[in-house]
N, C-alpha and C positions, 0 to 999 in steps of 0.2 A: 218186479209182477207190476211195484205199484205204480212204476214209468207206461203203463199198456203195454207190455210184451208178457212174453208168457217168461219162466227162468232160465235164462240160457241162449233164449231168443236176442239177438240185435234188436233195440230204441234205433232204429232210423229218428227221428232228430232231433238228434245231439251224439257226436262224434265221440269213436273212441277213447278216444283221450276223458273227451268232457267226463264222461261212461268213470272212466279210471276216476279221476278225481273224484267226480261223484262221493264212488263207498269208501276213498278214504276220508273223504270229511266225514258221512256216516261214522266209519268210525274212532273218528274226533284225534287226529292228526290235523295238523298247524298250514298255511302257505310253509315254512321252507320245509318240514314235517315234506308233505309231500313231494315238497323240491328236491329232491335229498335220492328219498326210496325211488321217486319212476329216473331219475340223472335232467332233471328241466330246473328252469330255470324260475325258481317265487318271480322273478317274475308273468315267465306265461304261462305257473300256473295263479295266478290274480287274475288272469285275464280270462283261462277255464270256469273261476271258481267267478266271474262280473258273466261272462256268458251264459253260466249256468243262472246264475239271479232272477236275469229276460227274460230265460225261453220259462222259465218254471216260475214267475212271476212268489219270486221270491222278494223279499226284502232286509229281509238276517239269515244270520247262520244257520240257525233256529227252524224260523223257517223254511229254511229246502232241506234243512233235513231228518224236515216230520212231510213233504210233501214227498221229498224221492222216498221215507215208508209208509204212504195213502195216508196220513193221518189228518192229512189240508188236504180237499176236492180242488 
């Protein structure tokens, strides 16, 4: 919801894989843990994280999580 959609409604400006990655980041998982859980390479997950940083204008993991949760504009 903090990312601009209703609960359960897809967010069109981030991909499904980015959304999944962001949810796992918010839960505190590392890139390696996300890769293991999703069956993707750590490099691919890292690329999703970089894309999320760019799209959410976040400079750190903490800022990324804060924006995802709606704590920052």
